[in-house]
N, C-alpha and C positions, 0 to 999 in steps of 0.2 A: 379638642374642638374640631368640628367639621363644618364646612360651608355647604349647606343643603341647597340654597338658592341665592343667587346674586343678581340684582337688577340694576342696570346702569342706563343713563340717558344716551340717545343716539340721534344724530341728524337724519339718518336713513337706516332704520332698524333692519329692514329686509336685506339691504346690501351688506350691512355689517355682519349680521348673523350668517349670511351665505358665505362671506369671506372666512369667518371662523370655522364654518363647517368644512370648507375646502382645506383649510390649514390643518385641522385635526381629524379629518376623515369621518365626520359625523353629519347627520342630517339636521337641517334647520327646519323649524316649524313656525307657521304664522298663527298667532293666537287671536288677534283682531287687527283692526286697521292701524293700530299704533304700536303693537307689541309682537315681538318674535322671540323665539327661544331655541336653545339647543342643549344637549346633554353632554357635559364634559366630565366623564367619570362619575363621581358621586355628587357633582354639583350641576344644578340647572342654571344656565346662564341666560338671562333675559335682557333684551334691549327695548327701551320704551322711547317713543318719539318725543323729542324736545327741541326747542329753538336754541338753547344755549348748552353747549357740550364742551366744557373745559377738559383738557387732557386728564384722563383717569389713569390709575395704576392698578394693574391686575396681574397676578402671577398664577401660573398653573404648574402642577406637579406632573412631570413626565417620567414614566417608567422606561428608562432607556439609558444606555451608555452615553456619556456627555458628548464624545466625539461623533458618535453616530447621530445623536440628536441634532448637532450643529449641521451636519451634512443634510439631514432630512429637512430641517427648517429652512436652510439656505435655498433649497429647490422650490420652496413654497412662499417665502416672504422676504422682506428686507430686514436683514440683521443689523441692529444698531451696534457699532463697534464700541468696545471699552478699552481705552488706551491702545488703540490699534489692533486689538484682538477680537475674535468673534465670540468669546465667552470669558467669564471670570470665575475663578474658584474662591468661594467664601469659606474659610476654615471654621468660623463660628457657626455656620449652618451645616457644615460638612456636605456641601452641595456646590454644583457648578451652575452658574446663571447664564442664560442666553437671552438677550433683549431683542424684542421684535417691534417693528413699526406697524401699527394697524392703520386702515384707511382713514380713520377719523382722529389720528394723531395721539391715540392712547398709547401708553408705554406698557407693553405686555412683556412679562418675564416668564421664561420657561426654566424651571428648576429641576435639576437631576440630582437627587439625594443619594449619597453613598448608603448602601445597605438596603435600598429598595429592590424589589424583584426586577429582573430584566427579561422581558419577553424575548424568546429566541428569534421569532420571525416577524415581529412587528414592534412598533412604538405605541405605547398606550398612554392615554391621558387619565391620570388618577383623580383629578379634580382641581378646583381652585384652592390655592394655598395662601394667597395674600390678596387683601383688598385695601386700597389706599383710602385714608380718611384725613384730608387736610383740616386744620383748625387754626384759628387766630391765637388760641391759647392751648397748647398741646396738653399741659398738665390738667387743665380743666376738663378737656374731653376724656383723657385717661381716667380721671376721677369718676366721671359719669359712667364710663364703660365698666369700671370696677364696682362702684357702689350701687348704681341703679340697675345695670344689666347683669352684674354678678360675674363678670369675666375677670381674668387675672393677667397682670402684666408679665411679659417674658423678658427677662433682662432688666436693666436699669433705665427707666425713662429719662429723657433729657428735654431741654427747652425746644429742641428742633426735631426730635425723633423718638418714637416709642413703638414697641411691639405689644399688642394686647392679644393674647391667645397662647398658642404653643407652637412647637416645631411643625406640627402637621398643618395647622391653619391659624392665621392671625390677621388682625388689622394692623396696618402700617399707619401710624399717626404721625403726621409731619406738619411743620409750620406752613400755613397758607402763604403762598408767594415764593417759597423756595422752589428749586428746580427738581423735577423728577429725574432721579439718576437713571441712566447716564446722559440725559439730554439737557437742553436749555429751556424746556417747557415748564411753565409755572404750575405748581400744584394749587389749584383754586377750588373753592367750594362747589360741589356739584351733587345733585340728589343721588343718594345711594340707599337702596333697600336690600337688606340681607336677612336670610334665615340661617341660624346656626344651631347645631346640635351640640349641647354641652350640659352634661348632667349636673354640674356644680353651679350653673348660672340660674338666674331667675326666669322661670318660664313666662311666656306672654309676649306682647308687642310693646316695644319701647321706642318712643319717638323723642328725639332730642329737642329740648325746648327752644333752641335758637339756631341750630345747625340742621341742614336738610338730610338728616340721617335717621333711618328707621331700622331697628334690629328686632327681629322676632326670634325668640329662644324656644326651642323645643327639646324635650328629653328623649324623644322617640325618633328613630330613623324610618 
C-alpha cells in the first residue's frame, strides 16, 4: 500500500505547511484560502483550515542512517525524547523511530527502515508511512477498513491498537482517548482524508458512516 495523498486539519495551514517545508527541504504551495500542500516523496500532504485540531499522528519514511537523521532533525525541530533517548529501535519494524513536535502539537514520527537506500550526500523523504485513526471501537473500524475498503490488517489487532496496511504504509488504529506515544496527548477523533494506492483494495471513495474518515482507493499511481 502507498499513501498518495493525506489531508489533515490545521488551525493555520499556511504556517504549518511552511514549517514542514523547512523541516524536509520542500516547497509548500497554497491551493486556496483554506488549503495548502507540499510533496513528501510519494505523498502529497495537505492541510485544511479547521477550528478544532486534536493532535494527530503522522509518520514519514526517511531514507537516511538513523544517527545522521537524528542530527539532521535536531537542527530543525524539537525532538520528543523516548525514555531519555532521542530515538528508539523497533525490532518488529526493523526501523529506528525519531519523534518530532510540530507547531500544532501533532506527533510526527520519522522512521528509518533497515534495508532502505541511503543517499550519500542528502537525506530524502520517501513518503508518509503511517496515518493515525483513533476510534471508540477499534475492532469495528478495523472491520470497516477490511470489509468495505478492502485493506488488510498487518499483525494481530487488539482492543487498543491495530495496523491496517503493510510495512510500507499503514493506518494506525488506536482507542480514542489513549495517549499518542511517546506523549501524554490524547488521540481524539479528527477529520482525515486519505488516498491510497492498493491493487487488492476496493477502488473508489469510502466515507465512514460515523467517524470523520474518508479513504479513496485507486489502483493507479
